DSSP file (Angstrom, degrees, kcal/mol; ACC not computed):
  #  RESIDUE AA STRUCTURE BP1 BP2  ACC     N-H-->O    O-->H-N    N-H-->O    O-->H-N    TCO  KAPPA ALPHA  PHI   PSI    X-CA   Y-CA   Z-CA
    1    1 A M     >        0   0    0      0, 0.0     4,-2.4     0, 0.0     5,-0.2   0.000 360.0 360.0 360.0 -43.3  -37.4   20.2   -0.1
    2    2 A R  H  >  +     0   0    0      1,-0.2     4,-2.7     2,-0.2     5,-0.2   0.882 360.0  53.8 -63.6 -37.0  -37.1   17.3    2.3
    3    3 A A  H  > S+     0   0    0      2,-0.2     4,-2.3     1,-0.2    -1,-0.2   0.902 108.5  49.2 -63.9 -40.2  -37.4   14.9   -0.6
    4    4 A V  H  > S+     0   0    0      2,-0.2     4,-2.4     1,-0.2    -2,-0.2   0.926 112.3  47.8 -64.5 -45.1  -34.5   16.6   -2.4
    5    5 A L  H  X S+     0   0    0     -4,-2.4     4,-2.6     2,-0.2    -2,-0.2   0.899 111.2  51.2 -62.4 -40.7  -32.4   16.4    0.8
    6    6 A A  H  X S+     0   0    0     -4,-2.7     4,-2.4     2,-0.2    -1,-0.2   0.915 111.2  47.6 -63.2 -42.9  -33.2   12.8    1.2
    7    7 A L  H  X S+     0   0    0     -4,-2.3     4,-2.6     2,-0.2    -2,-0.2   0.897 111.6  50.8 -64.3 -40.2  -32.2   12.0   -2.3
    8    8 A L  H  X S+     0   0    0     -4,-2.4     4,-2.4     2,-0.2    -2,-0.2   0.921 111.2  47.7 -63.3 -44.7  -29.0   14.0   -1.9
    9    9 A C  H  X S+     0   0    0     -4,-2.6     4,-2.3     1,-0.2    -2,-0.2   0.908 112.7  49.3 -62.2 -42.3  -28.2   12.0    1.3
   10   10 A L  H  X S+     0   0    0     -4,-2.4     4,-1.3     2,-0.2    -2,-0.2   0.907 110.8  49.9 -64.1 -42.2  -28.9    8.7   -0.4
   11   11 A A  H  < S+     0   0    0     -4,-2.6     4,-0.4     1,-0.2     3,-0.3   0.916 112.3  46.9 -63.5 -43.5  -26.8    9.6   -3.4
   12   12 A C  H >< S+     0   0    0     -4,-2.4     3,-1.0     1,-0.2    -1,-0.2   0.885 109.8  53.9 -66.1 -38.4  -23.8   10.6   -1.2
   13   13 A A  H 3< S+     0   0    0     -4,-2.3    -1,-0.2     1,-0.2    -2,-0.2   0.780 105.1  54.8 -67.5 -26.3  -24.2    7.4    0.9
   14   14 A S  T 3< S+     0   0    0     -4,-1.3    -1,-0.2    -3,-0.3    -2,-0.2   0.530  84.5 103.9 -87.6  -4.9  -24.0    5.3   -2.2
   15   15 A L  S <  S-     0   0    0     -3,-1.0     3,-0.1    -4,-0.4    -3,-0.0  -0.472  85.5 -97.8 -72.1 147.5  -20.7    6.7   -3.4
   16   16 A P        -     0   0    0      0, 0.0     2,-0.1     0, 0.0    -1,-0.1  -0.352  45.3-100.6 -64.6 147.1  -17.7    4.5   -2.8
   17   17 A A        -     0   0    0     -3,-0.1     2,-0.4    -4,-0.1    -4,-0.0  -0.424  34.0-139.5 -67.9 141.1  -15.7    5.3    0.3
   18   18 A R        -     0   0    0     -2,-0.1     2,-0.2    -3,-0.1    -1,-0.1  -0.861  18.8-115.6-102.2 135.0  -12.5    7.4   -0.3
   19   19 A A        -     0   0    0     -2,-0.4     2,-0.5    11,-0.1   138,-0.1  -0.479  31.6-149.0 -65.7 137.2   -9.4    6.6    1.6
   20   20 A E        -     0   0    0     -2,-0.2     2,-0.3    12,-0.1    11,-0.3  -0.944   3.7-138.3-115.1 128.1   -8.5    9.4    3.8
   21   21 A W        +     0   0    0     -2,-0.5     2,-0.3   136,-0.5     9,-0.2  -0.657  31.2 170.2 -81.9 137.2   -4.9   10.3    4.7
   22   22 A R  E     -A   29   0A   0      7,-2.3     7,-2.4    -2,-0.3     2,-0.5  -0.966  32.9-122.9-144.6 160.6   -4.4   11.3    8.3
   23   23 A L  E     +A   28   0A   0     -2,-0.3     2,-0.4     5,-0.2     5,-0.2  -0.928  29.7 175.4-107.3 121.9   -1.5   11.9   10.6
   24   24 A E  E >  S-A   27   0A   0      3,-2.5     3,-1.6    -2,-0.5    -2,-0.0  -0.980  71.3 -20.1-130.8 120.4   -1.3    9.8   13.8
   25   25 A N  T 3  S-     0   0    0     -2,-0.4    -1,-0.1     1,-0.3     3,-0.1   0.852 127.8 -51.5  52.4  39.2    1.6   10.0   16.2
   26   26 A G  T 3  S+     0   0    0      1,-0.2     2,-0.4    19,-0.0    -1,-0.3   0.587 115.5 115.1  78.7  11.1    3.8   11.5   13.5
   27   27 A V  E <   -A   24   0A   0     -3,-1.6    -3,-2.5    18,-0.1     2,-0.3  -0.945  64.7-129.6-117.7 133.1    3.0    8.8   11.0
   28   28 A A  E     -AB  23  44A   0     16,-2.3    16,-2.4    -2,-0.4     2,-0.4  -0.651  36.1-177.7 -78.3 135.4    1.1    9.2    7.7
   29   29 A M  E     +AB  22  43A   0     -7,-2.4    -7,-2.3    -2,-0.3     2,-0.3  -0.992  14.5 169.3-141.9 142.3   -1.7    6.7    7.4
   30   30 A A  E     - B   0  42A   0     12,-2.0    12,-2.5    -2,-0.4    -9,-0.1  -0.977  22.8-136.6-145.9 158.4   -4.3    5.6    4.9
   31   31 A T        -     0   0    0     -2,-0.3   124,-0.3   -11,-0.3    10,-0.2  -0.865  37.1 -97.9-111.4 151.4   -6.8    2.8    4.4
   32   32 A P        -     0   0    0      0, 0.0   122,-0.2     0, 0.0     3,-0.1  -0.328  21.4-162.1 -66.9 149.3   -7.4    1.1    1.1
   33   33 A D  S    S+     0   0    0    120,-2.5     2,-0.3     1,-0.2   121,-0.2   0.218  73.8   4.0-112.4  12.7  -10.4    2.2   -1.0
   34   34 A G  E    S+C  153   0A   0    119,-0.9   119,-2.7     3,-0.0     2,-0.2  -0.956  76.4  91.8-177.7 167.3  -10.4   -0.9   -3.2
   35   35 A G  E     -C  152   0A   0     -2,-0.3   117,-0.2   117,-0.3   115,-0.0  -0.719  63.0 -98.7 129.8-177.8   -8.8   -4.3   -3.8
   36   36 A N  S    S+     0   0    0    115,-1.7    28,-3.0    -2,-0.2    29,-0.4   0.115  82.3  98.3-127.5  18.8   -9.1   -7.9   -2.9
   37   37 A S  B    S-L   63   0B   0    114,-1.1    24,-0.1    26,-0.3    30,-0.0  -0.494  79.0-116.9-104.3 173.8   -6.5   -8.2   -0.2
   38   38 A N        +     0   0    0     24,-1.7    19,-2.6    -2,-0.2     2,-0.2   0.167  65.9 136.4 -93.1  16.5   -6.7   -8.2    3.6
   39   39 A I  E     + D   0  56A   0     17,-0.3    17,-0.3    23,-0.2     3,-0.1  -0.476  24.8 173.8 -66.5 131.2   -4.7   -5.0    3.8
   40   40 A T  E     +     0   0A   0     15,-3.2     2,-0.3     1,-0.3    16,-0.2   0.670  58.8  16.0-110.8 -26.3   -6.2   -2.6    6.4
   41   41 A R  E     - D   0  55A   0     14,-1.6    14,-2.3   -10,-0.2     2,-0.4  -0.998  50.3-153.9-151.6 150.8   -3.6    0.2    6.6
   42   42 A L  E     -BD  30  54A   0    -12,-2.5   -12,-2.0    -2,-0.3     2,-0.4  -0.994  21.2-167.6-120.8 131.7   -0.7    1.8    4.8
   43   43 A L  E     -BD  29  53A   0     10,-2.9    10,-2.4    -2,-0.4     2,-0.4  -0.951  11.5-167.9-123.4 142.7    1.8    3.7    6.9
   44   44 A I  E     +BD  28  52A   0    -16,-2.4   -16,-2.3    -2,-0.4     2,-0.3  -0.998  25.1 152.8-127.0 126.6    4.6    6.1    5.9
   45   45 A E  E     - D   0  51A   0      6,-1.8     6,-3.0    -2,-0.4   -18,-0.1  -0.868  48.4 -59.3-144.5 174.3    7.2    7.1    8.5
   46   46 A C  E    S+ D   0  50A   0    120,-0.3     2,-0.3    -2,-0.3     4,-0.2  -0.260  71.7 118.6 -57.9 143.7   10.7    8.3    9.0
   47   47 A G  S    S-     0   0    0      2,-0.8     4,-0.1   124,-0.2    -1,-0.0  -0.888  71.0 -29.9-175.4-155.9   13.4    5.8    7.8
   48   48 A T  S    S-     0   0    0      2,-0.3    68,-0.4    -2,-0.3     2,-0.1  -0.847 137.7 -27.6-118.0  93.9   16.2    5.7    5.3
   49   49 A P  S    S-     0   0    0      0, 0.0    -2,-0.8     0, 0.0     2,-0.3  -0.971 136.2 -37.6 -81.3 -19.4   14.9    7.6    3.3
   50   50 A F  E     -D   46   0A   0     -4,-0.2     2,-0.4    -2,-0.1    66,-0.4  -0.973  53.6-118.1-158.7 160.9   11.4    6.6    4.6
   51   51 A N  E     -D   45   0A   0     -6,-3.0    -6,-1.8    -2,-0.3     2,-0.5  -0.871  17.1-164.7-107.5 141.0    9.6    3.5    5.7
   52   52 A L  E     +DE  44 102A   0     50,-0.7    50,-2.9    -2,-0.4     2,-0.4  -0.984  17.3 175.2-124.5 116.7    6.5    2.0    4.0
   53   53 A L  E     -DE  43 101A   0    -10,-2.4   -10,-2.9    -2,-0.5     2,-0.4  -0.933  16.1-159.5-125.8 145.5    4.5   -0.5    6.0
   54   54 A V  E     -DE  42 100A   0     46,-2.3    46,-2.9    -2,-0.4     2,-0.4  -0.975   5.5-155.9-122.7 142.1    1.3   -2.4    5.4
   55   55 A Y  E     -D   41   0A   0    -14,-2.3   -15,-3.2    -2,-0.4   -14,-1.6  -0.931  12.7-171.0-113.0 138.9   -0.9   -3.9    8.0
   56   56 A A  E >   -D   39   0A   0     42,-0.4     3,-1.1    -2,-0.4     2,-0.3  -0.957  27.8-107.9-130.7 147.9   -3.2   -6.8    7.2
   57   57 A S  T 3  S+     0   0    0    -19,-2.6   -19,-0.1    -2,-0.3    -2,-0.0  -0.568 100.7  11.6 -74.2 133.8   -6.0   -8.5    9.1
   58   58 A G  T 3  S-     0   0    0     -2,-0.3    -1,-0.2     3,-0.0    10,-0.0   0.654 125.3 -62.1  78.7  16.6   -5.1  -12.0   10.3
   59   59 A G  S <  S+     0   0    0     -3,-1.1    -3,-0.4    39,-0.1     3,-0.1  -0.919 101.4  20.3 118.9-137.8   -1.3  -11.9    9.5
   60   60 A P  S    S-     0   0    0      0, 0.0     2,-0.3     0, 0.0   -22,-0.1  -0.157  92.7 -77.9 -70.6 167.6    0.5  -11.5    6.2
   61   61 A V        +     0   0    0     -7,-0.1    89,-0.1    -5,-0.1    -3,-0.0  -0.499  66.8 151.9 -68.0 125.7   -1.0  -10.0    3.1
   62   62 A L        -     0   0    0     -2,-0.3   -24,-1.7    -3,-0.1   -23,-0.2  -0.945  51.0 -83.0-146.2 163.1   -3.3  -12.5    1.4
   63   63 A P  B     -L   37   0B   0      0, 0.0   -26,-0.3     0, 0.0     5,-0.2  -0.450  32.6-135.7 -66.4 146.4   -6.4  -12.4   -0.8
   64   64 A V  S >  S+     0   0    0    -28,-3.0     3,-1.7     3,-0.1     2,-0.4   0.952  91.8  69.0 -67.8 -49.5   -9.6  -12.1    1.1
   65   65 A A  T 3  S+     0   0    0    -29,-0.4   -29,-0.0     1,-0.3     3,-0.0  -0.571 122.0   3.8 -71.3 125.1  -11.4  -14.8   -1.0
   66   66 A G  T 3  S+     0   0    0     -2,-0.4    -1,-0.3    -4,-0.1    -2,-0.1   0.762  99.7 169.8  70.6  23.3   -9.8  -18.1   -0.1
   67   67 A G    <   +     0   0    0     -3,-1.7     2,-0.1    -5,-0.1    -3,-0.1   0.238  31.8  64.9 -58.0-171.0   -7.6  -16.3    2.5
   68   68 A G        +     0   0    0     -5,-0.2     2,-0.0     1,-0.1    -9,-0.0  -0.423  63.2  96.0  80.7-167.7   -5.5  -18.1    5.0
   69   69 A G  S    S-     0   0    0     -2,-0.1     2,-0.3    -7,-0.1    -1,-0.1  -0.279  80.5 -47.5  81.4-171.5   -2.7  -20.1    3.8
   70   70 A E        -     0   0    0     -2,-0.0     2,-0.5     2,-0.0     0, 0.0  -0.762  40.2-136.7-104.9 145.5    1.0  -19.1    3.6
   71   71 A A        -     0   0    0     -2,-0.3     3,-0.3    -9,-0.1    66,-0.2  -0.892  16.6-173.7 -98.8 126.8    2.5  -16.0    2.1
   72   72 A D        +     0   0    0     64,-2.8    -1,-0.1    -2,-0.5    -2,-0.0  -0.399  58.5  88.2-118.6  54.3    5.5  -16.8    0.0
   73   73 A Y    >   +     0   0    0     -2,-0.1     3,-1.1    63,-0.1    20,-0.5   0.458  49.8 118.6-127.4  -5.5    6.8  -13.3   -0.9
   74   74 A F  B 3  S-f   93   0A   0     -3,-0.3    20,-0.2     1,-0.3    26,-0.0  -0.439  89.0  -2.3 -70.1 135.9    9.1  -12.3    2.0
   75   75 A Y  T 3  S+     0   0    0     18,-2.8    -1,-0.3     1,-0.2    19,-0.1   0.822 107.2 117.4  56.1  37.2   12.8  -11.7    1.0
   76   76 A Q    X   -     0   0    0     -3,-1.1     3,-0.5    17,-0.2    17,-0.3  -0.976  61.6-120.9-132.8 147.3   12.1  -12.6   -2.6
   77   77 A P  T 3  S+     0   0    0      0, 0.0    15,-0.1     0, 0.0    36,-0.0  -0.439  87.3  19.8 -82.0 160.3   12.4  -10.5   -5.8
   78   78 A H  T 3  S+     0   0    0      2,-0.2    14,-0.1    13,-0.2     3,-0.1   0.734  92.1 104.2  60.9  28.9    9.6   -9.8   -8.3
   79   79 A R  S <  S+     0   0    0     12,-0.6    56,-3.5    -3,-0.5     2,-0.4   0.576  75.3  40.9-114.1 -14.7    6.8  -10.6   -5.8
   80   80 A I  E     -GH  91 134A   0     11,-0.8    11,-2.7    54,-0.2     2,-0.4  -0.995  61.1-177.8-138.0 141.9    5.5   -7.1   -4.9
   81   81 A E  E     -GH  90 133A   0     52,-2.2    52,-2.8    -2,-0.4     2,-0.5  -0.999  15.8-154.1-141.9 136.7    4.9   -4.0   -7.0
   82   82 A A  E     -GH  89 132A   0      7,-2.6     7,-2.8    -2,-0.4     2,-0.5  -0.931  16.5-170.5-103.7 133.1    3.8   -0.5   -6.3
   83   83 A E  E     -GH  88 131A   0     48,-2.4    48,-2.3    -2,-0.5     2,-0.5  -0.988   6.3-178.1-127.5 124.0    2.1    1.2   -9.2
   84   84 A I  E >  S-GH  87 130A   0      3,-2.6     3,-2.3    -2,-0.5    46,-0.2  -0.964  73.6 -30.8-124.2 113.7    1.3    4.9   -9.2
   85   85 A D  T 3  S-     0   0    0     44,-1.1    -1,-0.1    -2,-0.5     3,-0.1   0.853 127.8 -42.7  48.5  43.6   -0.5    6.4  -12.1
   86   86 A G  T 3  S+     0   0    0      1,-0.2     2,-0.5     0, 0.0    -1,-0.3   0.265 113.1 114.9  91.2 -11.3    1.2    3.9  -14.5
   87   87 A Q  E <   -G   84   0A   0     -3,-2.3    -3,-2.6     2,-0.0     2,-0.3  -0.829  53.6-150.6 -96.6 128.2    4.7    4.1  -13.1
   88   88 A R  E     -G   83   0A   0     -2,-0.5    -5,-0.2    -5,-0.2    -7,-0.0  -0.763  13.9-171.3-105.7 143.2    5.8    0.8  -11.5
   89   89 A F  E     -G   82   0A   0     -7,-2.8    -7,-2.6    -2,-0.3     2,-0.2  -0.976  20.5-136.8-130.2 116.1    8.3    0.2   -8.7
   90   90 A P  E     -G   81   0A   0      0, 0.0    15,-0.9     0, 0.0     2,-0.3  -0.551  30.9-174.1 -71.4 136.2    9.5   -3.3   -7.8
   91   91 A L  E     -GI  80 104A   0    -11,-2.7   -11,-0.8    -2,-0.2   -12,-0.6  -0.810  17.3-151.7-125.9 166.2    9.5   -3.9   -4.1
   92   92 A A  E     - I   0 103A   0     11,-2.1    11,-2.7    -2,-0.3     2,-0.4  -0.855  17.5-131.7-129.1 168.6   10.5   -6.6   -1.6
   93   93 A A  E     -fI  74 102A   0    -20,-0.5   -18,-2.8    -2,-0.3     2,-0.4  -0.975  15.0-172.4-131.8 138.4    9.1   -7.4    1.8
   94   94 A A  E     - I   0 101A   0      7,-2.6     7,-2.7    -2,-0.4     2,-0.3  -0.914  27.1-126.0-115.7 150.3   10.6   -8.0    5.2
   95   95 A G  E     + I   0 100A   0     -2,-0.4     2,-0.3     5,-0.2     5,-0.2  -0.665  26.1 177.1 -96.6 153.3    8.4   -9.2    8.1
   96   96 A S        -     0   0    0      3,-1.6     5,-0.0    -2,-0.3     0, 0.0  -0.804  49.7 -85.7-136.0-178.0    8.0   -7.7   11.5
   97   97 A D  S    S+     0   0    0     -2,-0.3     3,-0.0     1,-0.2    -2,-0.0   0.910 120.4   6.2 -58.5 -43.5    5.8   -8.6   14.4
   98   98 A D  S    S+     0   0    0      1,-0.0   -42,-0.4    -3,-0.0     2,-0.3   0.669 123.2  44.9-115.6 -22.5    2.8   -6.7   13.2
   99   99 A A        -     0   0    0    -44,-0.1    -3,-1.6   -39,-0.0     2,-0.6  -0.773  69.2-118.4-127.8 163.3    3.5   -5.3    9.7
  100  100 A V  E     -EI  54  95A   0    -46,-2.9   -46,-2.3    -2,-0.3     2,-0.7  -0.939  33.6-147.2 -97.2 118.9    4.9   -6.1    6.3
  101  101 A V  E     -EI  53  94A   0     -7,-2.7    -7,-2.6    -2,-0.6     2,-0.4  -0.801  10.7-150.4 -91.7 116.9    7.8   -3.8    5.8
  102  102 A L  E     +EI  52  93A   0    -50,-2.9   -50,-0.7    -2,-0.7     2,-0.3  -0.723  21.6 171.6 -91.0 135.8    8.1   -2.8    2.1
  103  103 A T  E     - I   0  92A   0    -11,-2.7   -11,-2.1    -2,-0.4    12,-0.2  -0.792  39.6 -84.7-129.6 172.2   11.6   -2.0    0.8
  104  104 A G  E     -JI 114  91A   0     10,-2.3    10,-1.5    -2,-0.3     2,-0.6  -0.355  55.2 -97.5 -68.3 163.6   13.1   -1.4   -2.6
  105  105 A Q  E     +J  113   0A   0    -15,-0.9     8,-0.3     8,-0.2     2,-0.1  -0.781  56.5 168.1 -89.9 122.8   14.2   -4.5   -4.5
  106  106 A G        -     0   0    0      6,-2.6     8,-0.2    -2,-0.6     2,-0.1  -0.300  35.1 -52.1-118.7-160.1   17.9   -5.2   -4.0
  107  107 A A    > > -     0   0    0      6,-0.3     5,-2.5    -2,-0.1     3,-1.4  -0.377  45.3-115.6 -80.1 156.0   20.5   -7.8   -4.5
  108  108 A E  G > 5S+     0   0    0      1,-0.3     3,-2.1     3,-0.2    -1,-0.1   0.865 114.2  64.4 -57.8 -37.8   20.3  -11.5   -3.4
  109  109 A A  G 3 5S+     0   0    0      1,-0.3    -1,-0.3     2,-0.1    -2,-0.0   0.741 104.9  46.6 -59.7 -23.0   23.2  -10.9   -1.0
  110  110 A N  G X 5S-     0   0    0     -3,-1.4     3,-1.6     3,-0.0    -1,-0.3   0.051 126.4 -98.1-105.6  23.7   21.1   -8.4    0.9
  111  111 A G  T < 5S-     0   0    0     -3,-2.1    -3,-0.2     1,-0.3    -2,-0.1   0.771  71.3 -71.5  65.5  24.7   18.0  -10.7    1.0
  112  112 A Y  T 3 <S+     0   0    0     -5,-2.5    -6,-2.6     1,-0.2     2,-0.3   0.592 103.7 132.6  65.0  13.7   16.7   -8.7   -2.0
  113  113 A L  E <   +J  105   0A   0     -3,-1.6    -6,-0.3    -6,-0.4     2,-0.3  -0.752  23.7 155.0 -97.5 142.8   16.1   -5.7    0.3
  114  114 A A  E     -J  104   0A   0    -10,-1.5   -10,-2.3    -2,-0.3   -22,-0.2  -0.944  48.8 -71.1-152.3 169.2   17.2   -2.2   -0.6
  115  115 A D        -     0   0    0     -2,-0.3     2,-0.1   -12,-0.2   -12,-0.1  -0.331  59.1-100.4 -61.8 148.9   16.3    1.4    0.2
  116  116 A L        -     0   0    0    -68,-0.4     2,-0.2   -66,-0.4    -1,-0.1  -0.455  42.7-100.4 -68.9 145.6   13.1    2.6   -1.2
  117  117 A D    >>  -     0   0    0      1,-0.1     4,-1.2    -2,-0.1     3,-1.0  -0.498  19.4-139.8 -69.6 129.8   13.4    4.8   -4.4
  118  118 A R  H 3> S+     0   0    0      1,-0.3     4,-2.2    -2,-0.2    -1,-0.1   0.819 103.5  63.6 -60.4 -30.8   13.1    8.5   -3.7
  119  119 A A  H 3> S+     0   0    0      1,-0.2     4,-2.2     2,-0.2    -1,-0.3   0.825  97.1  57.5 -63.7 -30.5   11.0    8.8   -6.9
  120  120 A L  H <> S+     0   0    0     -3,-1.0     4,-2.4     2,-0.2    -1,-0.2   0.926 106.4  48.2 -63.9 -44.4    8.4    6.5   -5.2
  121  121 A L  H  X S+     0   0    0     -4,-1.2     4,-1.6     2,-0.2    -2,-0.2   0.925 109.8  52.4 -61.5 -44.3    8.1    9.0   -2.4
  122  122 A D  H  X S+     0   0    0     -4,-2.2     4,-1.7     1,-0.2    -1,-0.2   0.915 112.1  45.4 -58.8 -43.3    7.7   11.9   -4.8
  123  123 A L  H  X S+     0   0    0     -4,-2.2     4,-3.2     1,-0.2    -1,-0.2   0.842 106.3  59.0 -71.9 -32.2    4.9   10.1   -6.6
  124  124 A L  H  < S+     0   0    0     -4,-2.4    -1,-0.2     1,-0.2    -2,-0.2   0.866 113.3  40.7 -59.7 -33.7    3.2    9.1   -3.4
  125  125 A R  H  < S+     0   0    0     -4,-1.6    35,-0.4    -5,-0.2    -2,-0.2   0.784 128.6  28.4 -84.3 -28.7    3.0   12.8   -2.7
  126  126 A Q  H  < S+     0   0    0     -4,-1.7    -2,-0.2    -5,-0.2    -3,-0.2   0.594 100.9  92.5-110.4 -14.1    2.1   14.0   -6.2
  127  127 A G     <  -     0   0    0     -4,-3.2    32,-0.2    -5,-0.2    33,-0.1  -0.031  63.8-138.0 -79.3-178.2    0.2   11.0   -7.7
  128  128 A R  S    S+     0   0    0      1,-0.3    28,-2.7    27,-0.1    29,-0.4   0.768  79.5  18.4-107.6 -40.2   -3.5   10.2   -7.9
  129  129 A H  E     - K   0 155A   0     26,-0.2   -44,-1.1    27,-0.2     2,-0.4  -0.999  56.0-160.6-142.3 138.6   -3.7    6.5   -7.2
  130  130 A L  E     -HK  84 154A   0     24,-2.7    24,-3.0    -2,-0.4     2,-0.5  -0.964   6.4-170.4-115.2 132.8   -1.4    3.8   -5.6
  131  131 A T  E     -HK  83 153A   0    -48,-2.3   -48,-2.4    -2,-0.4     2,-0.6  -0.993   5.7-162.3-121.1 125.3   -1.9    0.1   -6.2
  132  132 A L  E     -HK  82 152A   0     20,-2.7    20,-1.9    -2,-0.5     2,-0.4  -0.939  14.2-169.3-103.2 119.5    0.1   -2.4   -4.1
  133  133 A A  E     -HK  81 151A   0    -52,-2.8   -52,-2.2    -2,-0.6     2,-0.4  -0.912   3.1-162.6-115.9 137.6    0.1   -5.8   -5.8
  134  134 A F  E     -HK  80 150A   0     16,-3.1    16,-1.9    -2,-0.4    15,-1.2  -0.966  18.4-154.3-124.4 132.1    1.4   -9.0   -4.2
  135  135 A D        +     0   0    0    -56,-3.5    13,-0.1    -2,-0.4    -2,-0.0  -0.876  25.9 174.8 -96.8  96.8    2.3  -12.3   -5.8
  136  136 A V        +     0   0    0     -2,-0.9   -64,-2.8   -65,-0.1    -1,-0.1   0.637  55.5  41.8 -88.0 -14.9    1.7  -14.4   -2.6
  137  137 A T  S    S-     0   0    0     10,-0.3    12,-0.1     2,-0.3   -66,-0.1  -0.919  74.9-126.3-130.1 156.5    2.2  -17.9   -4.0
  138  138 A P  S    S+     0   0    0      0, 0.0    -1,-0.1     0, 0.0    -2,-0.0   0.699  86.5  91.9 -73.4 -16.5    4.8  -19.5   -6.3
  139  139 A E  S    S-     0   0    0      1,-0.1    -2,-0.3    -3,-0.0     3,-0.0  -0.426  88.9 -99.7 -75.4 152.5    2.0  -20.8   -8.6
  140  140 A P        -     0   0    0      0, 0.0     2,-0.6     0, 0.0    -1,-0.1  -0.340  40.7-100.3 -66.7 153.7    0.8  -18.7  -11.6
  141  141 A N        -     0   0    0      5,-0.4     3,-0.2     1,-0.2     7,-0.1  -0.671  31.3-160.0 -75.6 116.7   -2.4  -16.7  -11.1
  142  142 A A  S    S+     0   0    0     -2,-0.6    -1,-0.2     1,-0.2     3,-0.0   0.707  83.8  55.3 -73.7 -20.1   -5.1  -18.8  -12.8
  143  143 A E  S    S+     0   0    0      3,-0.1     2,-0.3     1,-0.0    -1,-0.2   0.801 117.3  11.1 -86.6 -29.7   -7.5  -15.9  -13.3
  144  144 A T  S    S-     0   0    0      2,-0.3    -3,-0.1    -3,-0.2    -1,-0.0  -0.829  74.6-108.3-138.3 175.0   -5.3  -13.4  -15.1
  145  145 A D  S    S+     0   0    0     -2,-0.3    -3,-0.1    -5,-0.1    -4,-0.0   0.418  89.0 102.6 -86.5   3.2   -2.0  -13.3  -16.9
  146  146 A S  S    S-     0   0    0      2,-0.1    -5,-0.4     1,-0.1    -2,-0.3  -0.612  71.2-141.2 -82.3 143.4   -0.7  -11.2  -14.0
  147  147 A P  S    S+     0   0    0      0, 0.0     2,-0.6     0, 0.0   -10,-0.3   0.628  78.2  95.7 -75.0 -10.9    1.6  -12.9  -11.5
  148  148 A F        -     0   0    0      1,-0.2   -13,-0.3   -13,-0.1    -2,-0.1  -0.704  48.4-178.8 -90.9 120.9   -0.1  -10.9   -8.7
  149  149 A E        +     0   0    0    -15,-1.2     2,-0.3    -2,-0.6   -14,-0.2   0.753  68.3  29.4 -85.7 -26.0   -3.0  -12.6   -6.9
  150  150 A T  E     + K   0 134A   0    -16,-1.9   -16,-3.1   -87,-0.1     2,-0.3  -0.964  61.7 170.8-140.9 152.8   -3.9   -9.8   -4.5
  151  151 A F  E     - K   0 133A   0     -2,-0.3  -115,-1.7   -18,-0.2  -114,-1.1  -0.974  18.5-150.2-153.6 162.8   -3.9   -6.0   -4.4
  152  152 A A  E     -CK  35 132A   0    -20,-1.9   -20,-2.7    -2,-0.3     2,-0.4  -0.995  14.8-149.9-137.9 138.0   -5.0   -3.0   -2.5
  153  153 A R  E     -CK  34 131A   0   -119,-2.7  -120,-2.5    -2,-0.3  -119,-0.9  -0.862  10.7-169.9-109.0 143.5   -5.7    0.5   -4.0
  154  154 A F  E     - K   0 130A   0    -24,-3.0   -24,-2.7    -2,-0.4     2,-0.3  -0.998  20.9-130.6-131.3 133.9   -5.2    3.8   -2.2
  155  155 A S  E     - K   0 129A   0     -2,-0.4   -26,-0.2  -124,-0.3   -27,-0.1  -0.632  10.4-157.7 -74.2 140.4   -6.3    7.2   -3.2
  156  156 A L    >   +     0   0    0    -28,-2.7     3,-2.1    -2,-0.3     4,-0.5   0.293  48.8 129.8-102.2   8.1   -3.5    9.7   -3.0
  157  157 A D  T 3  S+     0   0    0    -29,-0.4  -136,-0.5     1,-0.3    -2,-0.1  -0.472  84.0   7.5 -60.4 125.1   -5.8   12.7   -2.7
  158  158 A G  T 3> S+     0   0    0     -2,-0.2     4,-0.8   -33,-0.1    -1,-0.3   0.474  97.3 115.5  81.6   2.0   -4.7   14.6    0.3
  159  159 A A  H <>  +     0   0    0     -3,-2.1     4,-3.2   -32,-0.2     5,-0.4   0.877  59.6  69.1 -71.6 -37.4   -1.6   12.5    0.8
  160  160 A D  H  > S+     0   0    0     -4,-0.5     4,-2.7   -35,-0.4     5,-0.2   0.907 102.5  39.6 -54.5 -55.0    1.0   15.3    0.1
  161  161 A P  H  > S+     0   0    0      0, 0.0     4,-2.0     0, 0.0    -1,-0.2   0.869 118.4  49.3 -66.3 -32.3    0.5   17.5    3.2
  162  162 A V  H  X S+     0   0    0     -4,-0.8     4,-2.2     2,-0.2    -2,-0.2   0.940 114.0  43.9 -71.0 -46.4    0.1   14.5    5.5
  163  163 A I  H  X S+     0   0    0     -4,-3.2     4,-2.1     1,-0.2     5,-0.2   0.910 112.5  54.5 -63.3 -41.5    3.2   12.7    4.2
  164  164 A G  H  X S+     0   0    0     -4,-2.7     4,-0.9    -5,-0.4    -1,-0.2   0.911 109.8  46.4 -57.8 -43.7    5.1   16.0    4.3
  165  165 A S  H  < S+     0   0    0     -4,-2.0     4,-0.4     1,-0.2     3,-0.4   0.894 111.7  51.6 -65.8 -40.0    4.1   16.5    8.0
  166  166 A A  H  < S+     0   0    0     -4,-2.2  -120,-0.3     1,-0.2    -1,-0.2   0.846 119.5  34.6 -66.0 -33.9    5.1   12.9    8.8
  167  167 A L  H >< S+     0   0    0     -4,-2.1     3,-1.5     1,-0.2    -1,-0.2   0.437  88.6 100.4-101.9  -0.5    8.6   13.2    7.2
  168  168 A R  T 3< S+     0   0    0     -4,-0.9    -1,-0.2    -3,-0.4    -2,-0.1   0.870  90.6  35.0 -55.4 -43.9    9.3   16.9    8.1
  169  169 A D  T 3  S+     0   0    0     -4,-0.4    -1,-0.3    -3,-0.2    -2,-0.1   0.211  88.2 125.3-100.3  15.8   11.6   16.2   11.0
  170  170 A C  S X  S-     0   0    0     -3,-1.5     3,-1.8     1,-0.1     2,-0.1  -0.474  72.7 -99.3 -72.7 143.7   13.2   13.0    9.7
  171  171 A P  T 3  S+     0   0    0      0, 0.0  -124,-0.2     0, 0.0    -1,-0.1  -0.419 108.7  15.3 -59.8 135.3   17.0   12.9    9.6
  172  172 A G  T 3         0   0    0     -2,-0.1    -2,-0.1     1,-0.1    -3,-0.1   0.522 360.0 360.0  79.1   6.4   18.2   13.7    6.1
  173  173 A S    <         0   0    0     -3,-1.8    -1,-0.1    -5,-0.1    -3,-0.1   0.482 360.0 360.0 -94.4 360.0   14.8   15.1    4.9
């Protein structure tokens, strides 16, 4: 019996970690469960219609391997993409003191920033997997035909009730 329990514990310990959605101070929060970026957290909070923020270790979002350097994606189009279960959403980024604030992709006159698509929020609540991909340099990605050098994946299992709680009392929700 002890041998069976030991094998079961070993099997569970070898499974990949799953990102867990949690509510902290009224904000929905998750950690990535895969990727090659320095992203440590994703936050969803009240905004117009909602705010999507990423936190990264050591500054802006960059690849972990060969990290450091400059991020060249702020206030530019076609540099960030959210993909949920095959559906893609072009995003733009604004900087803040601690986080990268993700927005919808807008017109040049608005610094390419726009409100986030409500369909993105719906898929964050109903989807299975989110991938945030960043094109951090103006040079092409030498390893793949994708322009995106770095990414983070998040499981959306359990996201719906947590996001719902975080946005429940938001104006206009």
